FISEKE-30478 format. One line per field, with one value per atom (N, C-alpha, C): y, z negated, x; atom name. Coordinates in nm, 2 decimals, decimal comma. Layout:
c2 <- c(Y;...)
c3 <- c(Z;...)
c1 <- c(X;...)
a <- c(CA;...)
END
This chain:
c2 <- c(-0,15;-0,01;0,11;0,23;0,31;0,44;0,48;0,59;0,56;0,68;0,63;0,58;0,63;0,62;0,46;0,41;0,28;0,20;0,24;0,13;0,20;0,30;0,32;0,23;0,22;0,09;-0,03;-0,10;-0,19;-0,25;-0,14;-0,13;-0,18;-0,07;-0,06;-0,19;-0,28;-0,46;-0,53;-0,51;-0,59;-0,61;-0,73;-0,71;-0,85;-0,86;-0,93;-1,02;-1,15;-1,20;-1,21;-1,22;-1,18;-1,31;-1,42;-1,56;-1,52;-1,45;-1,41;-1,30;-1,21;-1,12;-1,22;-1,33;-1,40;-1,46;-1,49;-1,55;-1,46;-1,32;-1,21;-1,10;-1,05;-0,93;-0,82;-0,83;-0,71;-0,69;-0,75;-0,77;-0,64;-0,59;-0,50;-0,52;-0,52;-0,48;-0,35;-0,31;-0,21;-0,23;-0,22;-0,23;-0,12;-0,12;-0,03;-0,07;-0,02;-0,05;0,05;0,03;0,12;0,08;0,23;0,16;0,25;0,27;0,36;0,32;0,21;0,15;0,13;0,16;0,11;-0,01;-0,09;-0,22;-0,25;-0,34;-0,37;-0,47;-0,50;-0,59;-0,54;-0,61;-0,54;-0,44;-0,31;-0,22;-0,19;-0,07;-0,05;-0,01;0,10;0,15;0,06;-0,06;-0,15;-0,25;-0,24;-0,33;-0,24;-0,13;-0,06;-0,04;-0,03;-0,08;-0,22;-0,31;-0,44;-0,44;-0,38;-0,38;-0,30;-0,20;-0,13;-0,20;-0,29;-0,38;-0,49;-0,53;-0,63;-0,60;-0,49;-0,40;-0,38;-0,30;-0,31;-0,45;-0,55;-0,66;-0,72;-0,73;-0,78;-0,70;-0,55;-0,49;-0,54;-0,50;-0,56;-0,68;-0,78;-0,92;-0,96;-0,92;-0,92;-1,04;-1,09;-1,22;-1,29;-1,20;-1,28;-1,36;-1,46;-1,55;-1,47;-1,53;-1,48;-1,46;-1,60;-1,65;-1,54;-1,47;-1,40;-1,26;-1,20;-1,07;-1,06;-0,95;-0,93;-0,95;-0,89;-0,92;-1,06;-1,13;-1,29;-1,37;-1,34;-1,43;-1,40;-1,27;-1,26;-1,31;-1,33;-1,39;-1,56;-1,60;-1,74;-1,79;-1,69;-1,71;-1,74;-1,63;-1,62;-1,77;-1,83;-1,95;-2,03;-2,04;-2,14;-2,15;-2,03;-2,00;-2,06;-2,08;-2,17;-2,33;-2,36;-2,51;-2,50;-2,41;-2,42;-2,42;-2,51;-2,51;-2,41;-2,30;-2,20;-2,25;-2,33;-2,39;-2,46;-2,51;-2,57;-2,49;-2,41;-2,31;-2,13;-2,10;-2,00;-1,87;-1,76;-1,63;-1,54;-1,47;-1,41;-1,34;-1,27;-1,19;-1,28;-1,37;-1,46;-1,54;-1,57;-1,62;-1,54;-1,42;-1,31;-1,30;-1,27;-1,26;-1,33;-1,47;-1,58;-1,61;-1,52;-1,52;-1,40;-1,35;-1,18;-1,24;-1,30;-1,37;-1,42;-1,46;-1,55;-1,43;-1,33;-1,22;-1,26;-1,10;-1,13;-1,17;-1,26;-1,27;-1,16;-1,16;-1,02;-1,10;-1,02;-1,11;-1,03;-0,90;-0,80;-0,66;-0,57;-0,44;-0,41;-0,46;-0,43;-0,51;-0,67;-0,76;-0,74;-0,67;-0,63;-0,52;-0,41;-0,32;-0,40;-0,44;-0,48;-0,56;-0,64;-0,74;-0,65;-0,53;-0,42;-0,39;-0,32;-0,26;-0,33;-0,46;-0,56;-0,57;-0,62;-0,65;-0,46;-0,38;-0,25;-0,23;-0,27;-0,20;-0,31;-0,42;-0,56;-0,58;-0,59;-0,65;-0,74;-0,84;-0,92;-0,76;-0,84;-0,75;-0,82;-0,81;-0,93;-0,82;-0,83;-0,79;-0,86;-0,81;-0,88;-0,82;-0,89;-0,84;-0,83;-0,70;-0,63;-0,68;-0,67;-0,70;-0,84;-0,90;-1,09;-1,12;-1,00;-1,03;-1,05;-1,13;-1,12;-1,09;-0,99;-0,91;-0,93;-0,84;-0,79;-0,88;-0,85;-0,92;-0,95;-1,07;-1,15;-1,20;-1,20;-1,27;-1,35;-1,49;-1,55;-1,70;-1,76;-1,89;-2,00;-2,09;-2,17;-2,27;-2,30;-2,43;-2,56;-2,53;-2,67;-2,71;-2,65;-2,69;-2,57;-2,46;-2,34;-2,37;-2,36;-2,42;-2,28;-2,36;-2,30;-2,37;-2,24;-2,28;-2,26;-2,36;-2,38;-2,42;-2,47;-2,55;-2,65;-2,77;-2,89;-3,00;-3,03;-3,11;-3,07;-2,92;-2,87;-2,85;-2,90;-2,89;-2,79;-2,79;-2,68;-2,81;-2,73;-2,79;-2,75;-2,77;-2,69;-2,76;-2,72;-2,73;-2,71;-2,73;-2,66;-2,64;-2,53;-2,50;-2,61;-2,58;-2,67;-2,60;-2,68;-2,63;-2,54;-2,40;-2,32;-2,25;-2,28;-2,18;-2,03;-1,95;-1,80;-1,77;-1,74;-1,73;-1,61;-1,55;-1,45;-1,51;-1,41;-1,51;-1,39;-1,44;-1,37;-1,43;-1,38;-1,45;-1,61;-1,63;-1,77;-1,84;-1,82;-1,88;-1,84;-1,89;-1,84;-1,76;-1,68;-1,59;-1,59;-1,61;-1,65;-1,75;-1,81;-1,95;-1,90;-1,94;-1,90;-1,75;-1,68;-1,54;-1,48;-1,51;-1,46;-1,54;-1,67;-1,76;-1,79;-1,82;-1,81;-1,82;-1,74;-1,70;-1,78;-1,74;-1,82;-1,75;-1,86;-1,85;-1,72;-1,73;-1,66;-1,48;-1,48;-1,35;-1,27;-1,34;-1,29;-1,18;-1,10;-0,98;-1,04;-0,96;-1,02;-0,86;-0,91;-0,81;-0,73;-0,77;-0,67;-0,64;-0,63;-0,55;-0,39;-0,36;-0,24;-0,19;-0,28;-0,22;-0,37;-0,29;-0,40;-0,36;-0,49;-0,46;-0,50;-0,44;-0,47;-0,46;-0,59;-0,60;-0,60;-0,50;-0,52;-0,54;-0,67;-0,71;-0,68;-0,64;-0,58;-0,67;-0,72;-0,76;-0,66;-0,66;-0,59;-0,68;-0,62;-0,49;-0,38;-0,41;-0,29;-0,19;-0,09;0,01;0,08;0,14;0,21;0,30;0,37;0,47;0,40;0,32;0,22;0,15;0,11;0,07;0,14;0,31;0,37;0,43;0,42;0,50;0,37;0,25;0,15;0,19;0,20;0,23;0,35;0,48;0,58;0,55;0,45;0,43;0,37;0,27;0,19;0,30;0,37;0,46;0,54;0,62;0,68;0,65;0,52;0,44;0,38;0,36;0,34;0,45;0,56;0,69;0,72;0,64;0,67;0,56;0,46;0,41;0,44;0,54;0,59;0,74;0,83;0,94;0,97;0,88;0,83;0,74;0,76;0,62;0,69;0,62;0,63;0,57;0,59;0,48;0,53;0,42;0,42;0,38;0,36;0,30;0,28;0,17;0,17;0,05;0,08;0,00;-0,06;-0,18;-0,26;-0,34;-0,30;-0,33;-0,40;-0,44;-0,54;-0,39;-0,49;-0,40;-0,33)
c3 <- c(-0,01;0,00;0,00;0,08;0,08;0,06;0,03;-0,02;-0,11;-0,15;-0,23;-0,17;-0,02;0,06;0,10;0,11;0,11;0,00;-0,15;-0,26;-0,26;-0,25;-0,26;-0,12;-0,03;0,10;0,02;-0,03;-0,13;-0,18;-0,31;-0,41;-0,35;-0,23;-0,20;-0,15;-0,10;-0,05;-0,16;-0,31;-0,39;-0,40;-0,48;-0,49;-0,62;-0,69;-0,76;-0,74;-0,72;-0,68;-0,76;-0,67;-0,78;-0,87;-0,85;-0,94;-1,07;-1,06;-1,17;-1,26;-1,19;-1,28;-1,33;-1,29;-1,34;-1,45;-1,47;-1,61;-1,69;-1,67;-1,79;-1,74;-1,71;-1,64;-1,70;-1,83;-1,88;-1,84;-1,74;-1,71;-1,64;-1,67;-1,57;-1,54;-1,44;-1,40;-1,39;-1,42;-1,40;-1,33;-1,20;-1,13;-1,10;-1,13;-1,11;-1,02;-0,93;-0,84;-0,83;-0,84;-0,87;-0,79;-0,72;-0,64;-0,67;-0,62;-0,62;-0,78;-0,85;-0,97;-0,96;-1,02;-1,04;-1,15;-1,11;-1,16;-1,27;-1,34;-1,45;-1,55;-1,61;-1,74;-1,84;-1,99;-2,06;-2,12;-2,18;-2,22;-2,36;-2,44;-2,57;-2,58;-2,48;-2,50;-2,49;-2,42;-2,42;-2,55;-2,59;-2,75;-2,85;-2,86;-2,94;-2,92;-2,80;-2,80;-2,87;-2,81;-2,87;-3,02;-3,08;-3,20;-3,26;-3,21;-3,25;-3,24;-3,13;-3,12;-3,20;-3,26;-3,32;-3,44;-3,50;-3,65;-3,61;-3,53;-3,53;-3,50;-3,47;-3,46;-3,56;-3,65;-3,81;-3,88;-3,86;-3,96;-3,93;-3,78;-3,75;-3,80;-3,79;-3,83;-3,97;-4,03;-4,19;-4,24;-4,28;-4,34;-4,22;-4,14;-4,05;-3,96;-3,92;-3,82;-3,66;-3,58;-3,48;-3,38;-3,40;-3,31;-3,37;-3,50;-3,53;-3,51;-3,44;-3,33;-3,26;-3,24;-3,14;-2,99;-3,00;-2,82;-2,82;-2,90;-2,88;-2,83;-2,95;-2,96;-2,85;-2,76;-2,64;-2,52;-2,50;-2,40;-2,43;-2,57;-2,58;-2,53;-2,56;-2,52;-2,33;-2,28;-2,14;-2,08;-2,15;-2,07;-2,11;-2,26;-2,25;-2,12;-2,06;-1,98;-1,84;-1,81;-1,67;-1,70;-1,84;-1,85;-1,93;-1,94;-2,03;-2,17;-2,25;-2,36;-2,42;-2,49;-2,52;-2,62;-2,71;-2,77;-2,75;-2,60;-2,54;-2,41;-2,36;-2,26;-2,31;-2,36;-2,48;-2,35;-2,34;-2,27;-2,33;-2,20;-2,24;-2,37;-2,40;-2,55;-2,64;-2,66;-2,80;-2,78;-2,64;-2,63;-2,71;-2,68;-2,77;-2,88;-2,93;-3,04;-3,16;-3,09;-3,17;-3,20;-3,10;-3,10;-3,17;-3,25;-3,29;-3,38;-3,52;-3,61;-3,59;-3,47;-3,44;-3,34;-3,29;-3,20;-3,06;-3,02;-2,88;-2,77;-2,67;-2,52;-2,49;-2,46;-2,41;-2,28;-2,16;-2,04;-1,99;-1,89;-1,83;-1,85;-1,79;-1,87;-1,83;-1,70;-1,67;-1,75;-1,79;-1,83;-1,99;-2,06;-2,19;-2,23;-2,13;-2,10;-2,15;-2,05;-2,03;-2,14;-2,18;-2,30;-2,44;-2,46;-2,53;-2,54;-2,43;-2,43;-2,44;-2,41;-2,42;-2,54;-2,64;-2,78;-2,86;-2,82;-2,90;-2,85;-2,72;-2,70;-2,68;-2,74;-2,73;-2,62;-2,53;-2,43;-2,33;-2,24;-2,16;-2,04;-2,00;-1,92;-1,84;-1,72;-1,64;-1,52;-1,48;-1,40;-1,33;-1,16;-1,04;-0,94;-0,90;-0,78;-0,67;-0,64;-0,53;-0,37;-0,39;-0,24;-0,23;-0,29;-0,27;-0,26;-0,24;-0,22;-0,08;0,00;0,13;0,09;0,15;0,14;-0,02;-0,02;-0,15;-0,25;-0,38;-0,47;-0,48;-0,54;-0,59;-0,67;-0,72;-0,86;-0,80;-0,80;-0,78;-0,83;-0,80;-0,89;-0,76;-0,82;-0,76;-0,69;-0,55;-0,49;-0,56;-0,57;-0,64;-0,54;-0,44;-0,35;-0,32;-0,39;-0,42;-0,44;-0,37;-0,41;-0,51;-0,62;-0,74;-0,75;-0,72;-0,75;-0,88;-0,96;-1,11;-1,12;-1,25;-1,25;-1,40;-1,36;-1,44;-1,45;-1,59;-1,64;-1,55;-1,54;-1,50;-1,35;-1,31;-1,12;-1,10;-0,99;-0,90;-0,81;-0,85;-0,80;-0,75;-0,68;-0,64;-0,70;-0,77;-0,87;-0,78;-0,88;-0,78;-0,91;-0,91;-1,01;-1,06;-1,17;-1,16;-1,07;-0,99;-0,94;-1,05;-1,05;-1,08;-1,18;-1,18;-1,24;-1,20;-1,31;-1,26;-1,18;-1,08;-1,04;-0,94;-1,01;-0,91;-0,80;-0,67;-0,57;-0,46;-0,34;-0,24;-0,10;0,01;0,11;0,11;0,06;0,01;-0,07;-0,18;-0,28;-0,45;-0,51;-0,66;-0,73;-0,78;-0,81;-0,98;-1,03;-1,19;-1,19;-1,29;-1,32;-1,45;-1,43;-1,54;-1,63;-1,51;-1,52;-1,55;-1,70;-1,72;-1,82;-1,76;-1,85;-1,83;-1,68;-1,64;-1,49;-1,46;-1,31;-1,27;-1,15;-1,05;-1,00;-1,01;-0,99;-0,86;-0,75;-0,65;-0,64;-0,73;-0,78;-0,89;-0,97;-1,09;-1,08;-1,18;-1,19;-1,22;-1,18;-1,16;-1,18;-1,21;-1,24;-1,15;-1,01;-0,93;-0,84;-0,91;-0,86;-0,84;-0,73;-0,74;-0,71;-0,68;-0,66;-0,73;-0,82;-0,92;-0,89;-0,93;-0,96;-1,08;-1,16;-1,28;-1,30;-1,35;-1,39;-1,54;-1,57;-1,72;-1,72;-1,77;-1,82;-1,92;-1,94;-2,03;-1,99;-2,14;-2,18;-2,27;-2,31;-2,45;-2,56;-2,64;-2,72;-2,65;-2,57;-2,53;-2,45;-2,47;-2,42;-2,29;-2,20;-2,10;-2,10;-2,19;-2,27;-2,29;-2,38;-2,47;-2,35;-2,25;-2,13;-2,03;-2,02;-1,96;-2,03;-2,16;-2,28;-2,21;-2,24;-2,22;-2,09;-1,97;-1,85;-1,88;-1,91;-1,94;-2,01;-2,10;-2,17;-2,10;-2,01;-1,93;-1,83;-1,80;-1,66;-1,73;-1,83;-1,91;-1,94;-1,97;-2,00;-1,87;-1,74;-1,59;-1,55;-1,61;-1,51;-1,56;-1,68;-1,70;-1,64;-1,50;-1,46;-1,34;-1,32;-1,18;-1,16;-1,06;-1,06;-0,94;-0,86;-0,77;-0,79;-0,91;-0,92;-0,86;-0,78;-0,72;-0,81;-0,83;-0,89;-0,84;-0,81;-0,76;-0,86;-0,94;-1,01;-0,92;-0,97;-0,91;-1,02;-1,08;-1,16;-1,09;-1,08;-1,03;-1,14;-1,13;-1,19;-1,14;-1,25;-1,17;-1,13;-1,07;-0,98;-1,10)
c1 <- c(0,10;0,00;0,10;0,07;0,14;0,08;-0,05;-0,07;-0,23;-0,27;-0,43;-0,55;-0,56;-0,65;-0,66;-0,55;-0,51;-0,55;-0,54;-0,57;-0,70;-0,77;-0,93;-1,00;-0,99;-1,01;-0,98;-0,88;-0,86;-0,97;-0,99;-1,09;-1,24;-1,29;-1,42;-1,42;-1,36;-1,40;-1,42;-1,37;-1,41;-1,57;-1,59;-1,71;-1,73;-1,86;-1,88;-2,05;-2,02;-2,13;-2,25;-2,36;-2,51;-2,49;-2,43;-2,44;-2,40;-2,29;-2,21;-2,28;-2,34;-2,43;-2,56;-2,58;-2,70;-2,67;-2,55;-2,49;-2,48;-2,43;-2,41;-2,46;-2,58;-2,63;-2,58;-2,52;-2,40;-2,29;-2,24;-2,08;-2,05;-1,93;-1,85;-1,74;-1,68;-1,54;-1,50;-1,40;-1,30;-1,19;-1,15;-1,04;-0,96;-0,83;-0,73;-0,63;-0,63;-0,50;-0,38;-0,28;-0,17;-0,02;0,01;0,14;0,23;0,34;0,50;0,56;0,51;0,57;0,71;0,81;0,93;0,94;0,98;0,98;1,12;1,06;1,18;1,13;1,21;1,19;1,12;1,09;1,05;1,15;1,09;1,16;1,11;1,17;1,16;1,02;0,98;0,84;0,73;0,76;0,64;0,67;0,78;0,77;0,71;0,76;0,68;0,53;0,48;0,35;0,28;0,33;0,31;0,29;0,43;0,40;0,30;0,28;0,12;-0,02;-0,02;-0,15;-0,14;-0,02;-0,01;-0,03;-0,02;-0,03;-0,22;-0,28;-0,41;-0,47;-0,46;-0,53;-0,50;-0,41;-0,39;-0,50;-0,49;-0,57;-0,76;-0,74;-0,88;-0,94;-0,88;-0,89;-0,94;-0,81;-0,86;-0,85;-0,98;-1,01;-1,09;-1,13;-1,21;-1,18;-1,22;-1,19;-1,16;-1,10;-1,06;-1,20;-1,26;-1,40;-1,51;-1,49;-1,62;-1,61;-1,50;-1,53;-1,58;-1,66;-1,76;-1,76;-1,62;-1,52;-1,53;-1,48;-1,43;-1,55;-1,68;-1,77;-1,86;-1,85;-1,92;-1,87;-1,71;-1,69;-1,67;-1,68;-1,71;-1,85;-1,98;-2,15;-2,09;-2,03;-2,02;-1,91;-1,88;-1,81;-1,86;-1,95;-2,03;-2,16;-2,19;-2,28;-2,26;-2,16;-2,10;-2,02;-2,03;-2,03;-1,87;-1,81;-1,67;-1,68;-1,57;-1,56;-1,46;-1,52;-1,42;-1,32;-1,36;-1,24;-1,14;-1,13;-1,05;-0,98;-1,07;-1,00;-1,06;-0,95;-0,98;-0,95;-1,09;-1,05;-0,93;-0,89;-0,73;-0,73;-0,85;-0,83;-0,83;-0,90;-0,90;-0,74;-0,69;-0,57;-0,46;-0,48;-0,37;-0,38;-0,50;-0,52;-0,47;-0,51;-0,45;-0,31;-0,23;-0,11;0,00;-0,08;-0,07;0,04;0,02;0,08;0,21;0,26;0,35;0,42;0,35;0,42;0,32;0,27;0,23;0,33;0,37;0,44;0,52;0,67;0,73;0,78;0,72;0,71;0,79;0,72;0,82;0,73;0,76;0,72;0,57;0,52;0,38;0,27;0,33;0,26;0,26;0,39;0,36;0,27;0,25;0,15;0,04;-0,02;-0,18;-0,22;-0,10;-0,14;-0,16;-0,08;-0,07;-0,20;-0,26;-0,39;-0,52;-0,47;-0,59;-0,65;-0,52;-0,55;-0,58;-0,53;-0,57;-0,72;-0,77;-0,91;-1,01;-0,95;-1,06;-1,09;-1,09;-1,12;-1,03;-1,07;-0,97;-0,92;-0,79;-0,75;-0,63;-0,66;-0,53;-0,45;-0,36;-0,28;-0,20;-0,21;-0,14;-0,07;0,01;0,09;-0,04;-0,01;-0,12;-0,06;0,08;0,12;0,11;0,07;0,07;-0,10;-0,19;-0,33;-0,35;-0,46;-0,48;-0,63;-0,65;-0,80;-0,83;-0,95;-1,00;-1,03;-1,03;-1,09;-1,20;-1,30;-1,39;-1,44;-1,50;-1,54;-1,66;-1,66;-1,77;-1,77;-1,87;-1,91;-1,84;-1,77;-1,69;-1,74;-1,74;-1,74;-1,69;-1,59;-1,51;-1,37;-1,37;-1,29;-1,19;-1,20;-1,07;-0,96;-0,82;-0,71;-0,64;-0,60;-0,54;-0,42;-0,31;-0,17;-0,14;-0,07;-0,02;0,10;0,11;0,23;0,17;0,20;0,14;0,25;0,28;0,41;0,52;0,54;0,68;0,68;0,57;0,61;0,48;0,54;0,39;0,30;0,18;0,07;-0,05;-0,14;-0,27;-0,38;-0,45;-0,56;-0,71;-0,77;-0,92;-0,99;-1,09;-1,20;-1,30;-1,35;-1,52;-1,58;-1,69;-1,80;-1,90;-1,93;-1,99;-1,91;-1,82;-1,71;-1,69;-1,66;-1,66;-1,50;-1,47;-1,33;-1,31;-1,20;-1,14;-1,08;-1,11;-1,01;-1,00;-0,91;-0,90;-0,92;-0,86;-0,96;-0,83;-0,71;-0,65;-0,70;-0,73;-0,73;-0,77;-0,80;-0,82;-0,69;-0,75;-0,63;-0,64;-0,75;-0,82;-0,88;-0,88;-0,97;-1,06;-1,16;-1,25;-1,27;-1,30;-1,35;-1,19;-1,12;-1,01;-0,91;-0,92;-0,83;-0,71;-0,65;-0,55;-0,53;-0,41;-0,39;-0,33;-0,31;-0,26;-0,10;-0,03;0,13;0,15;0,06;0,13;0,09;0,01;-0,01;0,05;0,08;0,15;0,21;0,25;0,33;0,45;0,57;0,70;0,77;0,92;1,01;1,03;1,00;1,01;0,91;0,77;0,65;0,63;0,60;0,59;0,44;0,36;0,23;0,13;0,04;-0,02;-0,18;-0,27;-0,39;-0,44;-0,51;-0,58;-0,70;-0,76;-0,90;-0,96;-1,00;-1,04;-1,23;-1,22;-1,36;-1,43;-1,57;-1,66;-1,78;-1,83;-1,94;-2,00;-2,13;-2,19;-2,13;-2,10;-2,11;-2,00;-1,93;-1,85;-1,91;-1,90;-1,98;-1,91;-1,94;-1,92;-1,75;-1,84;-1,71;-1,62;-1,60;-1,49;-1,42;-1,50;-1,42;-1,33;-1,39;-1,31;-1,22;-1,25;-1,13;-1,00;-1,02;-0,91;-0,87;-0,92;-0,87;-0,77;-0,83;-0,75;-0,60;-0,63;-0,48;-0,39;-0,43;-0,37;-0,29;-0,36;-0,34;-0,23;-0,23;-0,13;-0,03;0,00;0,11;0,18;0,10;0,17;0,23;0,17;0,24;0,38;0,42;0,56;0,64;0,59;0,66;0,70;0,73;0,76;0,73;0,81;0,76;0,69;0,63;0,53;0,41;0,40;0,29;0,13;0,09;-0,08;-0,15;-0,29;-0,38;-0,51;-0,59;-0,75;-0,84;-0,94;-0,99;-1,14;-1,22;-1,34;-1,44;-1,57;-1,63;-1,72;-1,73;-1,83;-1,96;-2,06;-2,14;-2,26;-2,36;-2,50;-2,60;-2,71;-2,77;-2,86)
a <- c(N;CA;C;N;CA;C;N;CA;C;N;CA;C;N;CA;C;N;CA;C;N;CA;C;N;CA;C;N;CA;C;N;CA;C;N;CA;C;N;CA;C;N;CA;C;N;CA;C;N;CA;C;N;CA;C;N;CA;C;N;CA;C;N;CA;C;N;CA;C;N;CA;C;N;CA;C;N;CA;C;N;CA;C;N;CA;C;N;CA;C;N;CA;C;N;CA;C;N;CA;C;N;CA;C;N;CA;C;N;CA;C;N;CA;C;N;CA;C;N;CA;C;N;CA;C;N;CA;C;N;CA;C;N;CA;C;N;CA;C;N;CA;C;N;CA;C;N;CA;C;N;CA;C;N;CA;C;N;CA;C;N;CA;C;N;CA;C;N;CA;C;N;CA;C;N;CA;C;N;CA;C;N;CA;C;N;CA;C;N;CA;C;N;CA;C;N;CA;C;N;CA;C;N;CA;C;N;CA;C;N;CA;C;N;CA;C;N;CA;C;N;CA;C;N;CA;C;N;CA;C;N;CA;C;N;CA;C;N;CA;C;N;CA;C;N;CA;C;N;CA;C;N;CA;C;N;CA;C;N;CA;C;N;CA;C;N;CA;C;N;CA;C;N;CA;C;N;CA;C;N;CA;C;N;CA;C;N;CA;C;N;CA;C;N;CA;C;N;CA;C;N;CA;C;N;CA;C;N;CA;C;N;CA;C;N;CA;C;N;CA;C;N;CA;C;N;CA;C;N;CA;C;N;CA;C;N;CA;C;N;CA;C;N;CA;C;N;CA;C;N;CA;C;N;CA;C;N;CA;C;N;CA;C;N;CA;C;N;CA;C;N;CA;C;N;CA;C;N;CA;C;N;CA;C;N;CA;C;N;CA;C;N;CA;C;N;CA;C;N;CA;C;N;CA;C;N;CA;C;N;CA;C;N;CA;C;N;CA;C;N;CA;C;N;CA;C;N;CA;C;N;CA;C;N;CA;C;N;CA;C;N;CA;C;N;CA;C;N;CA;C;N;CA;C;N;CA;C;N;CA;C;N;CA;C;N;CA;C;N;CA;C;N;CA;C;N;CA;C;N;CA;C;N;CA;C;N;CA;C;N;CA;C;N;CA;C;N;CA;C;N;CA;C;N;CA;C;N;CA;C;N;CA;C;N;CA;C;N;CA;C;N;CA;C;N;CA;C;N;CA;C;N;CA;C;N;CA;C;N;CA;C;N;CA;C;N;CA;C;N;CA;C;N;CA;C;N;CA;C;N;CA;C;N;CA;C;N;CA;C;N;CA;C;N;CA;C;N;CA;C;N;CA;C;N;CA;C;N;CA;C;N;CA;C;N;CA;C;N;CA;C;N;CA;C;N;CA;C;N;CA;C;N;CA;C;N;CA;C;N;CA;C;N;CA;C;N;CA;C;N;CA;C;N;CA;C;N;CA;C;N;CA;C;N;CA;C;N;CA;C;N;CA;C;N;CA;C;N;CA;C;N;CA;C;N;CA;C;N;CA;C;N;CA;C;N;CA;C;N;CA;C;N;CA;C;N;CA;C;N;CA;C;N;CA;C;N;CA;C;N;CA;C;N;CA;C;N;CA;C;N;CA;C;N;CA;C;N;CA;C;N;CA;C;N;CA;C;N;CA;C;N;CA;C;N;CA;C;N;CA;C;N;CA;C;N;CA;C;N;CA;C;N;CA;C;N;CA;C;N;CA;C;N;CA;C;N;CA;C;N;CA;C;N;CA;C;N;CA;C;N;CA;C;N;CA;C;N;CA;C;N;CA;C;N;CA;C;N;CA;C;N;CA;C;N;CA;C;N;CA;C;N;CA;C;N;CA;C;N;CA;C;N;CA;C;N;CA;C;N;CA;C;N;CA;C)
END
């Protein structure tokens, strides 16, 4: 992507199928496309933000169980709606919150940032390499034969989603299984990523105001990743 218009055009093609809204009419996806990023590994600013997120999560949890947090419970219910077992395949927010005591993962500057924002704002948030997309992103109910490239037993494999599963995909295959559970290897953020797509997932009780606040926070931090960072965003909601 070379300019803001190209980012807007990419996001204009994004869609969420009616079958997904039938599962959760309250679902909203806020998509943020970013270009002009200066790539790099984990850095001090990211480390400080992760530590802030860890402290905030410990304070919010207190003596509660992770699964009793409203945001976690809402996504557990969404997973059950398409047949997934949330105690076995946890949505991305719950997966991060369960790692807080041991420490959130440190991966690279982009991944560290979106993980921290996810925990701070209590919503699932994924990031992918925009340059590796073929066609715009789509959230659909799986047929079951869509290719999903992953690792199993230390080897590269092509897996497939369960029929009816909520999946993000492009024209080539699945980019993220079970709404926000596991990303494909093909579109993962890397240390050399210069263009990225971020997907912020929202269900009630998260308000639109809180959703946009999380997006604003993410964009503010992304602006330090280069002198020519360009950002486009689009909210996709039900009818």
